[in-house]
C-alpha positions in Angstrom: -34.0 -32.7 -31.6 -33.9 -30.8 -28.4 -35.8 -27.7 -29.2 -38.0 -25.7 -26.7 -40.7 -23.8 -28.4 -40.6 -20.1 -27.5 -44.1 -19.2 -26.4 -43.7 -17.7 -23.0 -43.6 -14.5 -21.1 -40.0 -13.3 -21.3 -37.9 -14.3 -18.3 -40.9 -15.3 -16.3 -41.8 -18.9 -15.5 -44.8 -20.7 -16.8 -45.5 -24.4 -17.4 -43.7 -24.4 -20.8 -40.6 -22.8 -19.3 -40.4 -24.9 -16.1 -38.4 -27.7 -17.7 -35.9 -25.3 -19.1 -35.3 -23.7 -15.7 -34.9 -27.1 -14.0 -32.1 -27.8 -16.5 -29.7 -25.9 -14.3 -29.9 -28.6 -11.6 -30.3 -32.1 -13.0 -30.7 -32.0 -16.8 -27.2 -32.6 -18.1 -25.7 -33.8 -21.3 -24.9 -37.2 -19.8 -28.7 -37.9 -19.4 -29.2 -37.7 -23.2 -27.8 -39.8 -26.0 -24.2 -39.0 -26.8 -23.8 -35.6 -28.4 -20.8 -34.1 -30.0 -20.4 -30.3 -30.3 -18.2 -29.0 -33.1 -17.3 -25.3 -32.6 -15.5 -23.0 -35.1 -12.8 -20.8 -33.6 -12.5 -17.5 -35.5 -15.5 -15.1 -34.9 -17.2 -17.9 -32.9 -15.1 -19.1 -30.0 -13.3 -15.8 -30.1 -14.8 -12.5 -31.2 -12.3 -11.8 -34.0 -10.5 -13.3 -36.9 -7.2 -14.3 -35.4 -5.0 -13.7 -38.5 -6.4 -10.2 -38.7 -5.4 -9.6 -35.1 -2.0 -11.2 -35.8 -1.5 -8.8 -38.7 -2.4 -5.8 -36.5 0.4 -6.8 -34.2 3.0 -7.7 -36.7 2.3 -4.7 -38.9 2.3 -2.2 -36.0 4.9 0.1 -37.4 4.0 -0.4 -41.1 2.9 2.8 -42.8 0.2 1.1 -44.9 -1.0 -1.1 -42.1 -4.7 0.0 -42.5 -4.8 -1.0 -46.2 -3.1 -4.4 -45.5 -5.5 -5.2 -42.7 -8.4 -4.4 -44.9 -7.0 -6.7 -47.7 -6.5 -9.5 -45.2 -10.0 -9.2 -43.9 -11.4 -9.2 -47.5 -9.4 -12.4 -48.3 -10.6 -14.0 -45.1 -14.2 -13.4 -46.0 -13.6 -14.7 -49.5 -12.1 -17.9 -48.2 -14.8 -18.5 -45.5 -17.5 -18.0 -48.1 -15.6 -20.1 -50.7 -15.4 -17.3 -53.2 -11.7 -18.2 -53.6 -9.9 -21.5 -52.8 -9.3 -21.8 -49.1 -5.6 -22.7 -49.6 -5.2 -19.6 -51.7 -6.8 -17.6 -48.9 -4.3 -18.9 -46.4 -1.3 -18.4 -48.6 -2.2 -14.8 -49.5 -2.9 -13.8 -45.9 0.3 -15.3 -44.6 2.3 -13.5 -47.3 0.8 -10.2 -46.0 1.4 -10.9 -42.3 5.1 -10.4 -42.0 4.8 -12.2 -38.7 7.2 -14.0 -36.3 6.9 -16.5 -33.5 7.3 -13.7 -31.0 4.1 -12.1 -32.4 2.2 -15.3 -31.5 2.7 -14.7 -27.8 1.2 -11.3 -28.1 -1.7 -12.6 -30.1 -2.5 -15.3 -27.6 -2.6 -12.6 -24.8 -4.9 -10.5 -26.9 -7.2 -13.5 -27.9 -7.6 -14.4 -24.2 -9.3 -11.0 -23.7 -11.5 -11.5 -26.8 -13.2 -14.8 -26.1 -16.8 -14.5 -27.0 -18.9 -13.2 -24.1 -21.4 -16.0 -24.0 -18.6 -18.7 -24.4 -16.9 -17.2 -21.3 -20.2 -17.0 -19.5 -20.7 -20.7 -19.9 -17.1 -21.8 -19.3 -18.2 -24.3 -16.6 -20.5 -26.1 -19.0 -17.7 -26.4 -21.6 -15.3 -27.6 -19.0 -17.7 -30.2 -17.8 -18.4 -31.6 -21.3 -15.0 -30.9 -22.9 -14.6 -34.6 -23.8 -17.4 -34.2 -26.3 -16.4 -30.8 -27.7 -14.2 -30.4 -30.7 -12.7 -27.2 -32.2 -12.4 -27.6 -35.9 -11.0 -24.5 -37.6 -9.2 -23.2 -40.7 -7.1 -21.3 -38.2 -3.9 -22.4 -36.6 -3.2 -24.7 -33.6 -0.3 -22.4 -32.4 -2.8 -19.9 -31.1 -6.0 -22.0 -30.8 -4.7 -24.6 -28.4 -3.5 -22.1 -25.7 -6.9 -20.4 -25.8 -9.2 -23.4 -25.6 -7.0 -25.2 -23.0 -8.4 -22.8 -20.4 -11.8 -24.6 -21.0 -10.3 -28.1 -20.5 -10.5 -28.8 -24.2 -7.7 -31.2 -25.0 -5.2 -30.7 -27.7 -6.3 -33.9 -29.4 -9.8 -32.4 -29.7 -8.4 -29.4 -31.7 -8.1 -29.7 -35.4 -6.6 -26.8 -37.2 -3.7 -25.8 -39.5 -0.1 -25.4 -38.5 2.5 -22.7 -39.4 5.8 -23.2 -41.1 8.7 -21.1 -39.7 12.2 -20.3 -41.0 15.4 -20.4 -38.8 14.6 -16.9 -37.5 11.1 -17.8 -36.4 9.4 -16.0 -39.2 6.1 -17.4 -40.4 6.8 -18.4 -44.1 3.8 -20.7 -44.8 1.7 -23.5 -43.6 1.5 -27.3 -43.7 -0.1 -27.8 -47.2 -0.7 -31.5 -46.5 -3.1 -30.6 -43.7 -6.6 -31.5 -44.8 -8.0 -28.3 -43.3 -5.8 -26.2 -45.6 -8.0 -27.1 -48.6 -11.5 -26.5 -49.8 -14.1 -28.5 -48.1 -11.5 -29.4 -45.5 -13.9 -29.6 -42.6 -16.1 -32.0 -44.4 -13.1 -34.2 -45.5 -11.8 -34.2 -41.9 -15.2 -35.2 -40.4 -15.4 -38.1 -42.8 -12.1 -39.5 -41.5 -13.0 -39.0 -37.8 -16.0 -41.4 -37.7 -17.5 -39.7 -34.7 -20.4 -41.6 -33.1 -23.5 -39.8 -31.8 -25.5 -36.7 -32.7 -23.2 -34.0 -34.1 -24.1 -30.3 -33.7 -22.0 -27.6 -35.4 -21.7 -24.0 -34.3 -20.0 -21.6 -36.6 -20.2 -18.3 -38.5 -19.1 -19.4 -42.0 -20.1 -21.4 -45.1 -17.4 -24.0 -44.3 -19.2 -24.8 -41.1 -22.6 -25.2 -42.9 -20.9 -27.6 -45.4 -20.6 -30.2 -42.6 -24.4 -30.3 -42.3 -24.9 -30.1 -46.0 -22.7 -33.2 -46.4 -24.9 -35.1 -44.0 -22.2 -35.3 -41.3 -24.1 -33.2 -38.7 -27.6 -33.3 -37.3 -27.9 -29.5 -36.9 -26.0 -26.4 -38.0 -26.2 -23.3 -35.8 -25.2 -20.0 -37.4 -23.4 -18.1 -34.6 -24.1 -14.4 -34.9 -22.8 -13.0 -31.6 -19.8 -11.4 -33.3 -20.6 -11.3 -37.0 -23.5 -12.0 -39.3 -22.8 -13.5 -42.7 -26.0 -13.2 -44.8 -24.8 -16.0 -47.0 -25.4 -18.6 -44.3 -28.3 -17.3 -42.2 -31.0 -18.8 -44.4 -29.0 -22.1 -44.6 -28.8 -22.6 -40.8 -31.1 -24.8 -38.8 -31.1 -22.2 -36.2 -29.6 -18.7 -36.0 -27.8 -18.5 -32.6 -27.0 -15.0 -31.4 -25.2 -16.5 -28.4 -24.0 -19.8 -26.9 -26.7 -19.3 -24.3 -29.2 -19.7 -27.2 -27.7 -23.0 -28.3 -27.9 -24.3 -24.7 -31.5 -23.0 -24.3 -32.7 -24.6 -27.6 -31.2 -28.0 -26.5 -32.4 -27.7 -22.9 -28.9 -27.7 -21.6 -27.8 -25.9 -18.4 -26.9 -22.2 -18.9 -24.9 -19.9 -16.7 -27.9 -17.4 -16.9 -31.6 -18.0 -16.5 -32.6 -17.0 -20.1 -30.8 -16.2 -23.3 -30.4 -12.4 -23.4 -31.0 -12.3 -27.2 -34.6 -13.3 -26.5 -35.2 -10.2 -24.5 -36.7 -7.7 -27.0 -36.2 -4.0 -26.5 -38.2 -1.3 -28.3 -36.8 2.2 -28.2 -39.1 5.0 -29.4 -39.0 8.8 -29.8 -35.4 9.1 -30.9 -34.0 7.9 -27.6 -30.3 8.6 -27.6 -28.2 6.0 -29.6 -26.2 5.2 -26.5 -29.2 3.4 -25.1 -29.2 1.1 -28.1 -25.5 0.6 -27.6 -25.9 -0.3 -23.9 -28.7 -2.8 -24.5 -27.1 -4.2 -27.6 -23.8 -4.8 -25.9 -25.7 -6.6 -23.1 -26.9 -9.0 -25.8 -30.5 -7.9 -25.9 -32.4 -7.8 -29.2 -33.0 -4.0 -29.8 -35.5 -2.3 -32.2 -35.5 1.4 -32.6 -38.0 3.9 -34.0 -37.5 7.7 -34.1 -41.1 8.8 -33.6 -43.7 8.0 -31.0 -46.4 5.4 -31.5 -50.1 6.0 -31.0 -52.2 3.6 -28.9 -53.3 1.4 -31.8 -49.7 1.2 -33.1 -48.2 0.4 -29.7 -50.9 -2.2 -28.9 -49.6 -4.2 -31.8 -45.9 -3.7 -31.3 -46.0 -4.3 -27.5 -47.0 -8.0 -27.6 -43.5 -9.4 -27.9 -41.6 -6.6 -26.2 -39.7 -7.2 -22.9 -38.4 -3.7 -22.4 -40.0 -0.5 -23.7 -38.0 2.8 -23.9 -39.9 6.1 -24.4 -39.6 9.8 -23.9 -42.4 12.2 -23.0 -44.9 11.7 -25.9 -45.7 8.0 -26.0 -48.6 7.2 -23.7 -48.4 3.9 -21.9 -52.0 3.3 -21.0 -53.8 0.5 -19.2 -55.2 -0.8 -22.5 -51.6 -1.1 -23.9 -50.4 -2.8 -20.8 -53.2 -5.4 -21.1 -51.6 -6.4 -24.4 -48.0 -6.4 -23.0 -47.7 -10.1 -22.2 -43.9 -10.1 -21.9 -43.2 -6.6 -20.7 -40.8 -6.6 -17.7 -39.8 -2.9 -17.6 -40.5 0.5 -19.0 -37.8 3.1 -19.3 -38.8 6.8 -19.4 -35.7 8.4 -21.0 -36.6 11.7 -19.5 -37.5 13.1 -16.1 -41.3 12.8 -15.9 -43.4 9.6 -15.9 -46.9 11.2 -16.3 -47.2 9.5 -19.7 -47.1 6.1 -18.0 -49.9 4.5 -16.0 -47.8 3.6 -13.0 -50.6 1.9 -11.1 -51.4 -0.4 -14.0 -47.7 -1.2 -14.4 -47.4 -2.1 -10.7 -50.5 -4.3 -11.0 -48.9 -6.2 -13.8 -45.5 -6.5 -12.1 -43.8 -4.1 -14.6 -41.0 -1.9 -13.2 -40.7 1.7 -14.4 -37.4 3.6 -14.4 -36.7 7.2 -15.3 -33.8 9.7 -15.1 -34.8 12.2 -12.4 -31.4 14.0 -12.4 -29.7 13.4 -15.7 -30.9 16.4 -17.7 -31.3 18.8 -14.7 -28.2 20.9 -15.6 -29.2 21.2 -19.2 -32.6 22.6 -18.4 -31.2 25.0 -15.8 -28.5 26.4 -18.2 -31.2 27.0 -20.8 -33.4 28.8 -18.4 -30.6 31.0 -17.1 -29.6 31.9 -20.6 -33.1 32.8 -21.5 -33.4 35.0 -18.4 -30.4 37.0 -19.4 -31.5 37.3 -23.1 -35.0 38.5 -22.1 -33.7 41.0 -19.5 -31.4 42.5 -22.1 -33.9 42.4 -25.0 -31.2 40.5 -27.0 -33.8 38.3 -28.8 -35.8 41.3 -30.1 -32.7 43.3 -31.0 -31.2 40.3 -32.9 -34.4 40.0 -35.0 -34.3 43.8 -35.7 -30.7 43.5 -36.9 -31.7 40.7 -39.3 -34.3 43.1 -40.8 -31.6 45.8 -41.3 -32.7 47.9 -38.2 -29.8 49.4 -36.1 -31.4 50.6 -32.8 -28.8 51.0 -30.1 -30.5 51.9 -26.9 -30.3 51.4 -23.2 -34.0 51.5 -22.7 -35.5 48.2 -21.2 -32.1 46.6 -20.8 -31.3 45.3 -17.2 -28.7 43.3 -15.4 -30.0 40.2 -13.6 -28.0 41.0 -10.5 -30.3 42.0 -7.6 -33.5 41.0 -9.4 -36.0 38.7 -7.7 -36.3 35.2 -9.2 -39.4 33.3 -8.2 -39.2 29.5 -8.7 -42.5 27.6 -8.7 -41.6 24.0 -7.8 -38.4 23.3 -5.8 -37.5 19.8 -7.1 -34.4 18.7 -8.8 -34.4 21.4 -11.5 -35.9 24.2 -9.4 -33.4 23.7 -6.6 -30.4 23.6 -8.9 -31.7 26.7 -10.7 -31.8 28.3 -7.3 -28.1 27.6 -6.6 -26.8 28.8 -9.9 -29.1 31.8 -10.1 -27.9 32.9 -6.7 -24.3 32.6 -7.8 -25.1 35.0 -10.6 -26.5 37.6 -8.1 -30.2 36.9 -8.3 -32.3 37.0 -5.1 -34.1 33.7 -5.1 -37.7 33.0 -3.8 -39.4 29.6 -4.1 -42.7 27.9 -3.5 -43.5 24.2 -3.4 -46.6 22.3 -2.1 -44.1 19.9 -0.4 -41.9 21.4 2.3 -38.4 21.7 0.9 -35.2 22.9 2.7 -33.9 26.1 1.2 -30.5 26.0 -0.5 -28.1 28.8 0.0 -29.9 32.1 0.7 -33.2 31.2 -1.1 -36.3 32.4 0.6 -39.4 30.2 1.0 -42.8 31.8 0.1 -45.8 30.6 2.0 -48.0 30.7 -1.1 -47.9 30.9 -4.8 -49.6 34.3 -4.7 -46.9 35.6 -2.5 -44.2 34.5 -4.8 -45.9 35.9 -7.9 -46.3 39.4 -6.2 -42.6 39.5 -5.2 -40.8 38.2 -8.3 -39.4 40.1 -11.2 -38.9 36.8 -13.0 -41.1 33.7 -12.6 -39.9 30.3 -13.7 -42.1 27.2 -13.5 -40.7 23.8 -12.6 -43.5 21.6 -11.4 -44.4 18.0 -12.3 -47.2 16.8 -14.6 -49.8 15.7 -12.1 -53.4 16.5 -13.3 -53.9 19.0 -10.4 -51.3 21.3 -12.0 -53.4 21.9 -15.1 -53.8 25.6 -15.7 -51.8 26.3 -12.5 -50.8 29.6 -14.1 -53.9 31.3 -15.5 -55.6 34.7 -15.5 -55.5 35.3 -11.8 -51.8 34.4 -11.6 -50.8 36.7 -14.5 -52.7 39.5 -12.9 -50.8 39.0 -9.6 -47.4 39.3 -11.3 -45.5 42.6 -11.5 -46.0 44.7 -14.6 -42.9 44.1 -16.7 -42.2 40.7 -15.2 -40.6 37.9 -17.2 -42.2 34.4 -17.3 -40.6 31.1 -18.2 -42.1 27.6 -18.6 -39.8 24.6 -19.1 -41.9 22.1 -17.2 -45.3 21.0 -18.8 -47.3 22.6 -21.5 -50.7 22.2 -19.8 -49.6 24.0 -16.7 -50.2 27.4 -18.3 -53.6 28.6 -19.6 -52.6 29.9 -23.0 -55.3 32.5 -23.6 -54.6 34.5 -20.4 -50.9 34.0 -21.2 -51.3 35.6 -24.6 -53.4 38.4 -23.1 -50.7 39.2 -20.6 -48.2 39.5 -23.4 -50.5 41.6 -25.6 -51.3 44.0 -22.8 -47.6 44.5 -21.8 -48.2 43.0 -18.4 -45.2 40.7 -19.2 -42.0 42.2 -20.5 -41.2 38.8 -22.2 -41.4 35.1 -21.9 -39.6 31.9 -22.8 -41.6 28.7 -23.5 -40.2 25.2 -24.1 -43.3 23.1 -23.7 -46.8 23.4 -25.1 -50.2 21.9 -24.5 -50.2 20.4 -28.0 -46.9 19.3 -29.5 -46.2 17.8 -32.9 -45.7 14.0 -33.2 -42.4 14.4 -35.0 -40.1 16.9 -36.8 -42.1 16.7 -40.0 -45.4 17.9 -38.5 -46.4 21.5 -38.5 -46.5 23.5 -35.3 -49.0 26.3 -34.4 -49.3 28.4 -31.3 -51.0 31.7 -30.3 -47.5 32.8 -29.0 -45.9 32.8 -32.4 -47.0 36.4 -33.1 -45.1 37.9 -30.1 -41.6 39.2 -30.8 -40.7 39.2 -27.1 -41.3 35.4 -26.7 -38.5 32.9 -27.0 -40.0 29.6 -28.2 -38.1 26.3 -28.3 -39.3 22.8 -29.3 -39.2 21.0 -26.0 -35.4 20.9 -25.9 -34.7 21.9 -22.3 -33.0 18.6 -21.7 -31.8 18.1 -25.2 -28.1 18.4 -25.0 -25.6 15.8 -26.0 -24.4 15.4 -22.4 -27.9 15.1 -21.0 -29.2 12.6 -23.5 -26.2 10.4 -23.1 -26.5 10.6 -19.3 -30.2 9.7 -19.5 -29.5 6.8 -21.9 -26.7 5.4 -19.6 -28.7 5.9 -16.4 -32.0 4.4 -17.5 -30.5 1.5 -19.5 -28.2 0.5 -16.6 -31.0 0.5 -14.1 -33.2 -1.7 -16.3 -30.4 -4.1 -17.1 -29.6 -4.3 -13.4 -33.3 -5.1 -12.7 -33.5 -7.8 -15.4 -30.1 -9.4 -14.5 -30.2 -9.2 -10.7 -33.7 -8.2 -9.6 -32.4 -4.8 -8.2 -35.2 -2.3 -8.2 -33.2 0.6 -7.0 -34.4 3.9 -8.5 -37.6 2.3 -9.8 -40.5 4.8 -9.8 -43.3 2.4 -9.0 -41.5 -0.6 -7.3 -40.3 -0.8 -3.7 -36.6 0.1 -4.0 -34.2 -2.8 -3.2 -30.5 -2.6 -3.9 -29.3 -6.2 -3.9 -25.9 -7.9 -3.4 -24.3 -9.9 -6.2 -25.8 -13.4 -6.6 -23.1 -16.0 -5.7 -23.5 -19.8 -5.7 -27.3 -19.6 -5.2 -30.5 -19.3 -7.1 -32.5 -16.0 -6.7 -36.3 -16.3 -6.4 -38.1 -13.0 -7.3 -41.7 -12.8 -6.1 -43.9 -9.8 -7.0 -47.3 -9.8 -5.3 -50.1 -7.6 -4.2 -49.4 -6.0 -0.8 -51.4 -8.4 1.4 -50.6 -9.7 4.9 -48.9 -13.1 5.3 -47.2 -13.4 1.8 -43.7 -13.7 3.3 -44.8 -16.3 5.8 -46.4 -18.4 3.0 -43.2 -18.2 0.9 -41.0 -19.2 3.8 -43.4 -22.0 4.8 -43.2 -23.5 1.4 -39.4 -23.4 1.4 -39.2 -24.8 4.9 -41.6 -27.7 4.1 -39.3 -28.7 1.2 -36.1 -28.3 3.4 -34.7 -25.6 1.1 -32.0 -23.4 2.8 -32.4 -19.6 2.5 -29.1 -18.0 1.9 -30.4 -14.4 2.0 -33.8 -12.7 1.9 -34.9 -9.1 1.1 -38.4 -7.7 1.4 -39.9 -4.2 0.7 -43.4 -3.1 0.1 -45.3 0.1 -1.0 -49.0 0.8 -1.0 -49.7 -1.5 -4.0 -47.1 -4.3 -4.2 -44.7 -6.4 -2.2 -41.3 -7.3 -3.6 -39.6 -10.4 -2.0 -36.1 -11.6 -3.1 -35.0 -14.9 -1.7 -31.6 -16.4 -2.4 -31.6 -20.2 -1.9 -29.1 -22.9 -2.1 -28.6 -24.5 -5.5 -29.9 -27.9 -4.4 -33.7 -27.7 -4.2 -36.9 -29.5 -4.9 -38.3 -28.6 -8.3 -41.9 -28.7 -7.1 -41.5 -25.6 -5.0 -41.4 -23.4 -8.1 -44.9 -24.4 -9.1 -46.1 -23.8 -5.5 -44.6 -20.4 -5.3 -46.4 -19.3 -8.5 -49.7 -20.6 -7.1 -49.6 -18.4 -3.9 -52.7 -16.2 -3.9 -52.1 -12.6 -4.9 -48.9 -13.4 -6.8 -48.4 -11.0 -9.7 -45.2 -12.4 -11.2 -42.5 -14.8 -10.3 -39.1 -15.4 -11.9 -35.9 -17.2 -11.0 -32.3 -16.2 -11.6 -29.2 -18.4 -11.4 
């Protein structure tokens, strides 16, 4: 039994994982006792049931195609799970096909595009060991042989059914004498083959499990990359979400450094479903939870998590990170990262990614809409209409053209608001503690006080650093024009709420729009209370500035893609806390990734170790920030195993991993 116990920090090398990593170089199948791998075809070697695909081709112009396909799929499952005789399953499906030889050519082209991802990824392994690999299937040789031939699997190693054709090439049946056309056919076949050595079976159906049940195989691996059949999961020796997992369990060389299904992703706070889709399609094991987790809850959940995805409420503290033994990356599926202890993440070698631009447009559009609504008193008049009050009046209604908009904070959102507001005819003024180039005809104010005195409308767009707490308080409200409009779509604690309420009560402010609050409910079922609720001239929204379908999908795509790129290639581009490196594709080399404290001489030590072991450097990339150094070294595939241990022992090393 070649099983490596999974008790390690995901993707990172420790003593237990070292032998697995070395497998890529000199631990091959030939060094072990003879092993034979039996692989099922439908939903295992390929992603689909081939007869269902054939039916979708042959029935292309049939009016009830959908119903027939569903019936074929049902019969397929019944046959695989032995709920009906397998020969009956074949006969009934072929009768429904209405297929011809010409359709088989189209099917083969389609199946070549639908080979299971992890099978394709490990094509070289299969080619190298094809002599010991057998395809045993209840499917048909006519389409199986052309597919597996690409992997150097010989026709004599393929055991499957064969079609019967009439003179016109129509499929009219199958060879009923074939042992695989009958119940328990795979077991009966294996008994006649007299294969010598350890036999491992990979498949998705009950007929594959029967081989192990009959005592003809050492292990049965339930392959779930394409489909999960509950009826066999508890019967399998191992559940194998990918071919990589099979290779990993048996310490055989993989095309990638680590099975992707062992990378656990936890998505909190109702992160857009597209993030789940992206991570899931990559092969990661994804868990989702709609609400945030408090510190105690996250302390427990974080132990086995490789990637954590949050929005603005979950606090990633140093205490939590101390318990995050496998955490590689944190994704903030929002703009800000104030909820994450970035320094602690850096010290633990955890990369943090966010989406600084993805919801900018959504926030800006909401702010502009609120400005117009407040300037025209639309919100108040709408509420009066709902109460049966018809009060048509021009009093207090203004165009926004020619009004002075003051933007506090000229970052991504503030600057885009500047451009769109100017296009609508507003005169734009802005203030930022960092010198920023004005866009369009915007005017820079030398101080916040200057901006507040000049502006008819004040919109706040600053970050969540602690220094910004109560940035807008009693003094700032007193400096504003009487009748000014105030908007906050940045952070709740930036505004001192009591002076804010006082300014509204006194009439100092004509109106306000608030999307963020100092204290916000944990989830949608929690009550919300604020001193602003009593004011009819205040638009209140539940932190939805960036909550549009477009923005959330963009955020999900952007953050997920950056994290996957980091995990798969080491690229740290757009990381908030790591030195940003955009790396070339890894080709015919191993990639050594070394994260360390920013101390002098680390690069020299790394290169000295490699030189002493005569290891050729194909490419090297280094970047540092105030806290950490990030060294990427691509080396030739031939290398001394001992160098891995030595690289890990270099003083001030935070984390080390290897990709191949």
